[in-house]
Backbone as JSON, one array per atom type, in Angstrom:
{
  "sequence": "XXXXXXXXXXXXXXXXXXXXXXXXXXXXXXXXXXXXXXXXXXXXXXXXXXXXXXXXXXXXXXXXXXXXXXXXXXXXXXXXXXXXXXXXXXXXXXXXXXXXXXXXXXXXXXXXXXXXXXXXXXXXXXXXXXXXXXXXXXXXXXXXXXXXXXXXXXXXXXXXXXXXXXXXXXXXXXXXXXXXXXXXXXXXXXXXXXXXXXXXXXXXXXXXXXXXXXXXXXXXXXXXXXXX",
  "N": [[0.85, -1.0, -0.08], [0.65, 2.13, -0.93], [1.4, 5.25, 1.02], [0.67, 8.18, 0.69], [2.46, 11.31, 1.41], [1.09, 14.12, 2.88], [0.36, 17.26, 0.95], [0.1, 19.75, 2.09], [0.13, 21.36, 5.42], [-2.45, 20.28, 7.73], [-3.59, 21.66, 10.1], [-6.01, 21.34, 11.93], [-6.7, 18.9, 11.69], [-4.56, 17.61, 12.58], [-4.32, 18.42, 15.16], [-6.77, 17.08, 15.95], [-5.92, 14.65, 15.91], [-3.87, 14.36, 17.78], [-5.31, 14.88, 20.14], [-6.38, 12.39, 20.51], [-4.45, 10.9, 21.62], [-3.71, 8.95, 24.43], [-3.26, 10.49, 27.52], [-0.88, 10.19, 29.42], [0.78, 10.1, 32.72], [3.44, 10.15, 32.79], [4.88, 9.77, 30.23], [3.37, 10.67, 28.53], [3.08, 13.33, 27.25], [5.41, 13.67, 26.23], [5.39, 11.76, 24.0], [3.32, 13.15, 22.46], [4.95, 15.36, 21.87], [6.64, 13.95, 20.28], [5.1, 13.24, 17.79], [4.44, 15.7, 16.91], [6.96, 16.93, 16.13], [7.55, 15.21, 14.2], [5.51, 15.25, 12.38], [6.02, 17.99, 11.72], [8.32, 17.79, 10.51], [7.61, 16.66, 7.87], [6.9, 18.71, 6.41], [9.18, 20.52, 6.26], [11.41, 22.12, 4.68], [14.12, 22.35, 4.64], [16.97, 20.42, 5.02], [18.61, 19.75, 7.09], [17.22, 20.68, 9.31], [15.04, 19.09, 9.11], [16.21, 16.61, 9.58], [17.05, 16.82, 12.23], [14.51, 17.16, 13.57], [13.24, 14.76, 12.91], [15.06, 13.17, 14.27], [14.74, 14.13, 17.03], [11.97, 13.19, 17.16], [12.43, 10.23, 17.14], [13.74, 9.84, 19.28], [12.1, 10.72, 21.4], [9.98, 8.97, 21.02], [11.25, 6.46, 21.44], [11.71, 6.93, 24.17], [9.43, 6.86, 25.31], [8.46, 4.36, 24.68], [10.65, 2.73, 25.89], [10.33, 3.49, 28.52], [7.77, 2.5, 29.25], [8.24, -0.3, 28.77], [9.85, -0.99, 30.93], [9.45, -2.4, 33.4], [9.04, -4.95, 32.06], [11.32, -5.49, 30.69], [13.05, -5.68, 32.58], [12.14, -7.78, 34.41], [12.29, -9.87, 32.64], [15.0, -10.31, 32.16], [15.59, -11.11, 34.63], [14.51, -13.29, 35.19], [15.29, -16.08, 35.45], [16.72, -16.16, 37.99], [14.45, -15.38, 39.63], [12.44, -17.43, 39.28], [14.16, -19.57, 40.54], [14.07, -18.62, 42.97], [11.54, -18.59, 43.83], [11.11, -21.17, 43.76], [12.8, -22.13, 45.99], [11.45, -20.51, 48.11], [9.37, -22.05, 48.16], [10.07, -24.25, 49.17], [11.25, -23.72, 51.57], [9.21, -22.77, 53.11], [7.19, -20.46, 54.97], [4.28, -19.12, 56.59], [3.1, -16.37, 55.01], [5.49, -15.35, 54.42], [8.44, -14.87, 52.75], [10.76, -16.36, 53.07], [13.49, -16.92, 52.26], [14.09, -15.17, 50.79], [14.05, -12.83, 52.46], [15.91, -13.41, 54.25], [18.25, -13.35, 52.99], [18.29, -11.0, 51.45], [20.19, -8.73, 50.86], [22.12, -10.23, 49.6], [21.01, -11.34, 47.31], [20.09, -9.12, 46.22], [22.81, -8.05, 45.17], [23.54, -10.17, 43.6], [21.6, -10.27, 41.54], [22.41, -7.72, 40.49], [25.01, -8.32, 39.24], [24.3, -10.26, 37.7], [22.46, -9.21, 35.86], [24.45, -7.42, 34.78], [26.1, -9.16, 33.48], [24.51, -10.47, 31.56], [24.1, -8.39, 30.03], [26.67, -8.05, 29.03], [27.32, -10.55, 27.68], [25.12, -11.6, 26.11], [23.64, -9.77, 24.77], [22.68, -8.64, 21.77], [22.21, -6.6, 18.93], [20.92, -7.08, 15.85], [20.78, -6.08, 12.64], [20.07, -5.52, 9.15], [23.34, -6.04, 7.41], [24.61, -5.33, 9.53], [25.71, -5.67, 13.12], [25.58, -5.34, 16.43], [26.97, -5.14, 19.32], [25.57, -4.77, 22.32], [26.81, -4.11, 24.83], [29.05, -2.97, 24.16], [30.8, 0.29, 22.91], [29.1, 2.29, 20.45], [30.0, 1.54, 17.1], [32.02, 3.53, 14.54], [30.27, 5.0, 11.58], [30.35, 3.23, 8.31], [32.16, 4.84, 6.59], [33.54, 6.16, 8.36], [32.99, 8.3, 9.77], [31.26, 9.62, 12.74], [28.55, 10.49, 12.67], [25.86, 10.96, 10.36], [26.0, 13.46, 7.64], [24.11, 15.51, 8.28], [23.58, 15.25, 11.0], [25.94, 15.74, 12.26], [26.47, 18.02, 13.73], [24.23, 19.42, 16.0], [21.68, 21.68, 16.21], [19.12, 22.59, 17.07], [17.75, 23.76, 19.95], [16.1, 22.39, 21.66], [16.35, 19.61, 20.89], [19.39, 19.49, 21.68], [18.82, 19.74, 24.32], [17.67, 17.16, 24.74], [19.67, 15.47, 24.16], [21.66, 16.04, 26.31], [20.12, 15.34, 28.67], [19.78, 12.72, 28.07], [21.98, 11.13, 27.18], [24.99, 9.92, 28.44], [27.34, 10.56, 27.76], [27.51, 13.34, 25.52], [27.41, 13.83, 22.12], [29.17, 12.16, 21.13], [29.85, 8.72, 20.23], [31.53, 7.43, 22.16], [31.39, 5.57, 25.2], [28.86, 4.76, 24.89], [28.19, 2.27, 25.3], [26.14, -0.1, 26.82], [26.29, -0.93, 30.35], [24.45, -2.24, 32.19], [21.44, -3.39, 30.98], [18.97, -3.54, 31.73], [18.55, -1.2, 33.19], [16.84, 1.89, 32.73], [18.38, 4.48, 31.94], [20.75, 3.31, 31.07], [19.94, 2.12, 28.71], [18.64, 4.27, 27.18], [21.03, 5.95, 26.89], [22.62, 4.53, 24.93], [20.74, 4.28, 23.11], [20.23, 6.92, 21.98], [22.67, 7.65, 20.75], [22.74, 5.64, 18.91], [20.32, 6.03, 17.34], [21.06, 8.65, 16.46], [23.37, 7.95, 14.89], [22.82, 5.93, 12.81], [20.46, 6.99, 11.48], [20.32, 7.71, 8.9], [20.58, 5.51, 7.55], [20.76, 3.72, 4.76], [20.09, 0.84, 4.48], [18.32, 0.24, 6.37], [15.7, 0.93, 5.33], [14.79, -1.05, 4.16], [12.64, -3.96, 3.59], [12.18, -5.84, 6.48], [11.66, -8.77, 6.47], [11.53, -11.5, 4.23], [8.84, -12.03, 1.47], [8.18, -14.8, 1.57], [9.06, -15.55, 4.23], [7.41, -13.78, 5.52], [5.03, -15.2, 5.26], [5.45, -17.56, 6.39], [5.81, -16.74, 9.14], [3.06, -15.47, 9.47], [1.65, -17.72, 9.43], [2.48, -18.82, 11.58], [4.75, -20.19, 12.09], [8.27, -20.67, 12.55], [10.59, -18.88, 10.55], [13.02, -19.71, 8.35], [16.73, -18.55, 7.42], [17.94, -15.27, 7.7], [16.84, -13.37, 10.44]],
  "CA": [[-0.12, -0.03, 0.16], [1.47, 3.45, -0.89], [1.11, 6.08, 1.56], [1.21, 9.59, 0.19], [2.64, 12.28, 2.09], [0.21, 15.35, 2.65], [0.91, 18.29, 0.37], [0.04, 20.89, 3.15], [-0.27, 21.09, 6.62], [-3.71, 20.61, 8.07], [-3.28, 21.61, 11.62], [-7.04, 20.96, 12.82], [-6.65, 17.32, 11.73], [-3.45, 17.06, 13.44], [-4.82, 18.57, 16.68], [-7.49, 16.0, 16.33], [-5.07, 13.27, 16.12], [-3.22, 14.6, 19.1], [-6.24, 14.8, 21.22], [-6.89, 11.03, 20.69], [-3.44, 10.16, 22.14], [-4.11, 9.01, 25.98], [-2.53, 11.26, 28.31], [-0.01, 9.45, 30.53], [1.39, 11.03, 33.75], [4.94, 9.85, 32.76], [5.24, 10.03, 28.9], [2.16, 11.02, 27.39], [3.34, 14.63, 26.72], [6.54, 13.49, 25.18], [4.63, 11.22, 23.0], [2.77, 14.19, 21.84], [6.1, 16.13, 21.3], [7.44, 13.39, 19.13], [4.43, 13.36, 16.75], [4.44, 17.34, 16.55], [8.17, 16.92, 15.41], [7.52, 14.33, 12.93], [4.47, 16.03, 11.49], [6.56, 19.32, 11.19], [9.28, 17.42, 9.45], [7.24, 16.48, 6.69], [6.94, 20.07, 5.41], [10.32, 21.29, 6.49], [12.31, 22.02, 3.18], [15.59, 22.29, 5.35], [17.23, 19.08, 5.1], [19.26, 19.62, 8.33], [16.36, 20.95, 10.4], [14.21, 17.87, 9.04], [16.76, 15.52, 10.07], [16.93, 17.09, 13.49], [13.2, 16.88, 13.92], [13.16, 13.3, 12.94], [15.9, 12.57, 15.58], [13.99, 14.27, 18.2], [10.66, 12.35, 17.22], [12.76, 9.07, 17.43], [14.28, 9.89, 20.81], [11.05, 10.94, 22.37], [9.23, 7.85, 20.8], [12.13, 5.43, 22.05], [11.56, 7.01, 25.56], [8.0, 6.38, 25.73], [8.61, 3.08, 24.62], [11.45, 2.12, 26.83], [9.77, 3.55, 29.93], [6.68, 1.47, 29.36], [8.84, -1.68, 28.9], [10.86, -1.29, 31.95], [9.26, -3.7, 34.11], [8.97, -6.43, 31.45], [12.53, -6.14, 30.57], [13.75, -6.28, 34.07], [11.56, -9.2, 34.59], [12.55, -10.93, 31.3], [16.45, -10.55, 32.67], [15.94, -11.73, 36.12], [13.39, -14.4, 35.27], [15.84, -17.37, 36.02], [16.73, -15.8, 39.46], [13.2, -15.23, 40.38], [11.97, -18.75, 39.25], [14.82, -20.33, 41.42], [13.79, -18.27, 44.48], [10.33, -18.99, 44.18], [11.18, -22.82, 44.27], [13.45, -22.04, 47.15], [10.57, -20.1, 48.94], [8.26, -23.02, 48.64], [10.68, -25.43, 50.03], [11.31, -23.14, 53.02], [7.85, -21.89, 53.25], [6.47, -19.94, 56.17], [3.02, -18.47, 56.28], [3.18, -15.03, 54.93], [6.88, -14.94, 54.63], [9.45, -15.28, 51.64], [11.95, -16.75, 53.97], [14.92, -16.85, 51.46], [14.19, -13.62, 50.03], [14.29, -11.98, 53.6], [17.31, -13.55, 54.92], [19.34, -13.25, 51.98], [17.91, -10.03, 50.8], [21.35, -7.9, 50.14], [23.04, -10.91, 48.72], [20.21, -11.43, 46.31], [20.32, -7.99, 45.37], [23.98, -8.12, 44.58], [23.67, -11.15, 42.67], [20.92, -9.7, 40.53], [22.96, -6.76, 39.7], [25.98, -8.92, 38.83], [23.76, -11.18, 36.54], [22.15, -8.15, 34.77], [25.63, -6.73, 33.9], [26.48, -10.29, 32.59], [23.51, -10.86, 30.51], [24.24, -7.43, 29.03], [27.88, -8.25, 28.31], [27.42, -11.77, 26.87], [24.04, -12.25, 25.38], [22.65, -8.91, 24.23], [23.16, -8.16, 20.41], [21.25, -6.11, 17.86], [21.06, -7.41, 14.33], [20.22, -5.16, 11.57], [20.8, -5.92, 7.91], [24.49, -5.77, 7.16], [25.07, -4.81, 10.68], [25.39, -6.43, 14.07], [25.95, -4.54, 17.66], [27.1, -5.87, 20.91], [24.84, -3.76, 23.12], [27.79, -3.77, 25.82], [30.22, -2.2, 23.49], [30.5, 1.43, 22.21], [28.6, 2.2, 19.05], [31.19, 1.92, 16.31], [31.63, 4.63, 13.55], [29.67, 4.51, 10.24], [31.48, 2.55, 7.47], [32.84, 5.87, 6.15], [34.63, 6.54, 9.57], [32.08, 9.33, 10.4], [30.58, 9.19, 13.8], [27.13, 10.74, 12.57], [25.67, 11.46, 9.09], [26.11, 14.89, 7.61], [23.01, 16.46, 8.57], [23.29, 15.42, 12.55], [27.09, 15.96, 12.77], [26.19, 18.97, 14.57], [22.83, 19.58, 16.54], [21.44, 23.02, 16.03], [17.85, 22.76, 17.69], [17.72, 23.8, 21.53], [15.33, 21.08, 22.26], [17.4, 18.24, 20.53], [20.44, 19.45, 22.49], [18.46, 19.47, 25.67], [17.42, 15.86, 25.05], [21.11, 14.89, 24.35], [22.25, 16.57, 27.44], [19.49, 14.7, 29.58], [19.84, 11.25, 28.36], [23.32, 10.84, 26.85], [26.25, 10.08, 29.25], [28.82, 11.51, 26.77], [27.12, 13.95, 24.71], [28.07, 14.21, 20.8], [29.93, 11.17, 20.95], [29.39, 7.62, 20.82], [32.28, 6.8, 23.02], [30.64, 5.56, 26.41], [27.42, 4.37, 24.75], [28.01, 0.97, 25.4], [25.34, -0.21, 28.11], [26.61, -1.55, 31.59], [23.16, -2.99, 32.47], [20.41, -3.31, 30.07], [17.94, -3.46, 32.6], [18.47, 0.27, 33.48], [16.42, 2.78, 31.44], [19.06, 5.29, 31.57], [21.6, 2.86, 30.23], [19.24, 1.97, 27.26], [18.51, 5.49, 26.46], [22.25, 6.43, 26.5], [22.78, 3.95, 23.84], [19.73, 4.59, 22.01], [20.33, 8.25, 21.61], [23.66, 7.48, 19.84], [22.13, 4.78, 17.9], [19.31, 6.59, 16.32], [21.58, 9.56, 15.74], [24.21, 7.76, 13.99], [22.2, 5.44, 11.8], [19.17, 7.54, 11.31], [20.01, 7.86, 7.52], [21.27, 4.12, 7.11], [19.67, 3.34, 3.81], [19.46, -0.53, 4.28], [17.05, 0.3, 7.15], [14.62, 1.11, 4.73], [14.58, -2.43, 3.5], [11.77, -4.94, 4.49], [12.8, -6.88, 7.47], [11.53, -10.1, 6.1], [11.28, -11.79, 2.83], [7.58, -12.54, 1.42], [8.21, -16.25, 1.83], [9.18, -15.42, 5.81], [6.19, -13.05, 6.24], [4.11, -16.28, 5.08], [5.6, -18.47, 7.56], [5.33, -16.0, 10.33], [1.56, -15.51, 9.6], [1.21, -19.48, 9.82], [2.97, -19.57, 13.2], [6.04, -21.03, 11.84], [9.52, -20.07, 12.73], [11.23, -19.07, 9.13], [14.67, -19.63, 8.02], [17.3, -17.38, 6.93], [18.18, -14.16, 8.64], [16.15, -12.7, 11.14]],
  "C": [[0.91, 1.22, 0.12], [0.54, 4.38, -0.11], [1.37, 7.4, 1.24], [1.26, 10.81, 1.39], [1.53, 13.68, 1.99], [0.9, 16.46, 1.99], [1.0, 19.51, 1.35], [-0.36, 20.54, 4.27], [-1.69, 21.11, 6.91], [-3.85, 20.55, 9.66], [-4.56, 21.18, 12.49], [-7.23, 19.45, 12.7], [-5.64, 16.79, 12.49], [-3.69, 17.14, 14.7], [-5.82, 17.53, 16.99], [-7.02, 14.79, 16.79], [-4.38, 13.29, 17.74], [-4.05, 14.26, 20.45], [-6.7, 13.27, 21.53], [-5.79, 10.29, 21.38], [-3.77, 10.28, 23.72], [-3.18, 9.71, 26.71], [-2.15, 10.45, 29.47], [0.8, 10.46, 31.47], [2.69, 10.85, 33.39], [5.49, 10.29, 31.36], [4.48, 10.53, 27.95], [2.51, 12.31, 26.71], [4.7, 14.33, 25.88], [6.32, 12.71, 24.03], [4.18, 12.26, 21.95], [3.79, 15.08, 20.96], [6.8, 15.36, 19.82], [6.58, 13.38, 17.76], [4.42, 14.95, 16.05], [5.75, 17.35, 15.73], [8.18, 16.14, 14.2], [6.5, 14.91, 11.94], [5.1, 17.38, 10.75], [7.71, 18.93, 10.2], [8.84, 17.21, 8.04], [6.94, 17.45, 5.64], [8.08, 20.87, 5.48], [11.1, 21.06, 5.2], [13.68, 22.02, 3.54], [15.9, 21.0, 5.59], [17.87, 18.85, 6.44], [18.27, 19.81, 9.57], [15.32, 19.86, 10.37], [14.74, 16.97, 9.46], [16.98, 15.53, 11.58], [15.58, 16.85, 14.05], [12.96, 15.38, 14.03], [13.84, 12.55, 13.99], [15.18, 12.85, 16.87], [12.7, 13.55, 18.25], [11.07, 10.98, 17.57], [13.18, 8.97, 19.1], [13.03, 9.73, 21.62], [10.16, 9.37, 22.31], [10.0, 6.61, 21.57], [11.85, 5.59, 23.51], [10.5, 6.62, 26.15], [8.09, 4.94, 25.66], [9.34, 2.32, 25.63], [10.91, 2.37, 28.26], [8.53, 2.66, 30.01], [7.2, 0.0, 29.47], [9.84, -2.02, 29.87], [10.59, -2.34, 32.87], [9.3, -4.95, 33.39], [10.48, -6.73, 30.95], [13.34, -6.4, 31.84], [13.27, -7.72, 34.39], [12.17, -10.44, 33.85], [14.15, -11.2, 31.79], [16.73, -11.31, 33.55], [15.05, -12.76, 36.17], [13.94, -15.74, 35.82], [16.08, -17.42, 37.36], [15.42, -16.04, 40.07], [12.5, -16.68, 40.48], [12.6, -19.76, 40.26], [14.52, -19.99, 42.86], [12.46, -18.7, 44.92], [10.21, -20.59, 44.39], [11.62, -22.75, 45.66], [12.28, -21.46, 48.29], [9.45, -21.18, 49.19], [8.86, -24.21, 49.3], [10.88, -25.08, 51.52], [10.16, -22.16, 53.39], [7.33, -21.69, 54.7], [5.37, -19.15, 55.94], [3.3, -16.95, 56.05], [4.32, -14.43, 54.63], [7.8, -15.6, 53.45], [10.55, -15.54, 52.35], [13.43, -16.52, 53.33], [15.22, -15.47, 51.27], [14.66, -12.53, 51.46], [15.4, -12.28, 54.28], [18.3, -13.19, 53.96], [19.16, -12.02, 50.96], [19.17, -9.18, 49.95], [22.09, -8.77, 49.18], [22.19, -11.25, 47.45], [20.29, -10.22, 45.47], [21.89, -7.74, 44.54], [24.18, -9.15, 43.53], [22.91, -10.92, 41.47], [21.43, -8.68, 39.51], [24.18, -7.41, 38.85], [25.47, -9.69, 37.52], [23.16, -10.36, 35.68], [23.23, -7.75, 33.89], [26.27, -8.08, 33.03], [25.7, -10.7, 31.3], [23.81, -9.69, 29.56], [25.48, -7.59, 28.1], [27.94, -9.47, 27.32], [26.52, -12.2, 25.94], [23.28, -11.01, 24.29], [23.25, -8.35, 22.78], [21.79, -7.85, 19.71], [21.61, -6.17, 16.55], [20.36, -6.64, 13.45], [20.84, -5.59, 10.23], [22.19, -5.31, 7.47], [25.32, -5.41, 8.46], [24.89, -5.62, 12.17], [26.38, -5.77, 15.38], [25.89, -5.35, 18.86], [26.66, -4.71, 21.55], [25.89, -3.26, 24.38], [28.92, -2.8, 25.24], [29.67, -0.59, 23.01], [30.01, 1.34, 20.76], [29.83, 2.36, 18.04], [30.85, 2.89, 15.18], [30.73, 4.14, 12.33], [30.86, 4.01, 9.35], [32.46, 3.55, 6.75], [34.02, 6.5, 7.41], [33.91, 7.63, 10.09], [31.38, 8.78, 11.48], [29.02, 9.31, 13.55], [27.1, 11.27, 11.13], [25.55, 12.95, 8.86], [25.2, 15.94, 8.41], [22.91, 16.43, 10.3], [24.87, 15.17, 13.08], [27.1, 16.94, 13.97], [24.7, 19.12, 14.93], [22.78, 21.19, 16.81], [20.37, 23.43, 17.25], [17.88, 22.56, 19.17], [17.17, 22.38, 22.11], [15.92, 19.73, 22.11], [18.69, 18.38, 21.26], [20.22, 19.17, 23.83], [18.26, 18.13, 25.9], [18.68, 15.01, 24.95], [21.58, 15.05, 25.62], [21.5, 15.74, 28.62], [19.58, 13.23, 29.42], [21.03, 10.51, 27.74], [24.35, 10.89, 27.98], [27.42, 10.96, 28.74], [28.12, 12.18, 25.77], [27.73, 14.19, 23.35], [29.18, 13.29, 20.51], [29.74, 9.87, 21.25], [30.37, 6.64, 21.8], [31.71, 6.75, 24.55], [29.36, 5.38, 26.24], [27.19, 3.14, 25.01], [27.19, 0.68, 26.88], [26.16, -1.26, 29.15], [25.52, -2.59, 31.86], [22.17, -2.7, 31.8], [18.95, -3.08, 30.69], [17.49, -1.88, 33.19], [17.94, 1.14, 32.39], [17.34, 3.73, 31.02], [20.33, 4.73, 30.94], [20.96, 2.51, 28.76], [19.18, 3.21, 26.33], [19.79, 6.06, 26.26], [22.71, 5.8, 25.33], [21.85, 4.23, 22.67], [19.86, 6.09, 21.25], [21.47, 8.32, 20.47], [23.46, 6.61, 18.61], [21.34, 5.34, 17.02], [20.06, 7.91, 15.48], [22.6, 9.07, 14.68], [23.68, 6.91, 12.7], [20.81, 5.71, 11.18], [19.02, 7.47, 9.55], [20.52, 6.83, 6.93], [20.57, 3.65, 5.98], [19.29, 1.74, 3.83], [18.36, -0.57, 5.39], [15.79, 0.55, 6.72], [14.13, -0.12, 4.23], [13.43, -3.3, 4.21], [12.47, -5.65, 5.28], [12.65, -8.28, 7.03], [11.22, -10.32, 4.62], [9.62, -12.14, 2.8], [7.36, -13.79, 2.04], [8.49, -16.22, 3.76], [7.96, -14.81, 6.45], [5.23, -14.55, 6.17], [4.2, -17.15, 6.17], [5.24, -17.82, 8.79], [3.87, -15.83, 10.78], [1.05, -16.95, 9.77], [1.68, -19.73, 10.84], [4.0, -20.2, 13.05], [7.04, -20.12, 12.04], [10.24, -20.05, 11.23], [12.66, -19.24, 9.25], [15.28, -18.46, 7.53], [17.61, -16.24, 8.0], [17.09, -13.41, 9.1], [16.4, -11.5, 11.95]]
}
């Protein structure tokens, strides 16, 4: 299906769309800001300003997504520990008391922290067409050696700079972007900001992620072969 870009702004329609976004006490306003920048980028004839608007939109949507996924990500990483503790609690059960958790609370907390860092370092990879990233390592430069594409090598928009200053441990360089603990929202966003900025104009990311044959197998509830 071909989706045509609007030829001119329709502020009434866009404001009506924003009104449909459910207000969220933590990230709702960021979500609206993201779509506002994305909509403005459609009609911006300045390539650099357009790129910065898209960059801001991506960051804000990423922040909204990662905030809402925080509990799920943390639970997924610590699931093996949780299952083992549940089994021990059942073995050493006392009414109304998680005995093992109470006695060894500090030890368990330290072990969970070590486990989360170990998982981040050994298992978390991001695979894209012709690219594979270890999330615990600093983001590598682009194939031509640049850190960011031309339109994003410097950031002019004050709001974009403010987002970078808020979320990026080492602003304007991917050095220090590697995550130490992926269960921490701040570690994820530190990586995401540099990833979105450096790969925003990567042409291969516009390709379809799956072949038609893979899509058919996925829709049939089967695991397709080939790169996923």
